[in-house]
C-alpha positions in Angstrom: 126.2 116.2 56.3 128.9 114.8 58.7 127.1 116.3 61.7 123.9 114.7 60.7 125.5 111.3 60.3 127.5 111.7 63.5 124.2 112.5 65.3 122.7 109.3 63.9 125.5 107.2 65.4 124.4 105.0 68.4 125.6 106.5 71.7 129.1 105.3 72.6 129.4 103.4 75.8 131.8 105.0 78.2 135.0 103.1 78.3 137.4 102.7 81.2 139.6 105.6 80.0 136.7 108.0 79.5 135.3 107.1 82.9 138.7 107.5 84.6 139.3 110.9 83.0 135.8 112.1 84.0 136.8 111.2 87.6 140.0 113.2 87.5 140.5 116.9 88.3 140.7 119.4 85.4 144.5 119.5 85.6 144.9 115.8 84.9 142.4 116.0 82.1 144.2 119.0 80.6 147.5 117.2 80.9 146.2 114.1 79.2 144.8 116.0 76.2 147.9 118.2 76.0 150.1 115.2 75.9 147.9 113.5 73.2 147.7 116.6 71.1 151.4 117.4 71.2 152.8 113.9 71.0 150.3 112.0 68.9 148.7 114.7 66.8 151.4 117.3 66.3 154.5 115.3 66.4 153.0 112.1 65.0 154.4 109.8 67.7 152.8 106.4 67.8 149.7 106.4 70.1 150.8 103.5 72.2 154.1 105.3 73.1 152.4 108.6 73.9 149.7 106.8 76.0 152.2 104.6 77.8 154.3 107.7 78.7 151.2 109.4 80.1 150.3 106.3 82.2 153.8 106.1 83.6 153.6 109.9 84.5 150.4 109.3 86.5 151.7 106.0 88.1 149.3 103.6 86.3 150.5 100.4 84.7 150.7 100.4 80.9 148.0 97.8 80.6 145.5 99.5 83.0 143.1 100.4 80.2 144.2 98.0 77.5 145.3 99.5 74.2 142.7 99.2 71.5 139.7 100.9 73.1 141.7 104.0 74.4 143.0 104.7 70.9 139.5 104.4 69.4 138.1 106.8 72.1 140.9 109.3 71.6 140.6 109.2 67.8 136.8 109.7 68.1 137.1 112.5 70.6 139.8 114.3 68.5 137.6 113.9 65.4 134.5 115.2 67.2 136.3 118.1 68.7 138.0 119.1 65.5 141.5 117.8 66.3 
């Protein structure tokens, strides 16, 4: 049932974070998702702290993508990929 409803959702517009990740090499993409899974999912750290830490590690300002949309994209991607 969830798959049917998910398929019925309107296509999500690519946000700045998703577009930026798509343009990065596989190592940066893997690092991002590893940091998110370990810090945000497994350890339960607040998303904004985990995300800000990643941004500092790749030399981007903390407000580069904003905060609300990146969390929505990450939560949706984690849900769609099964965590």
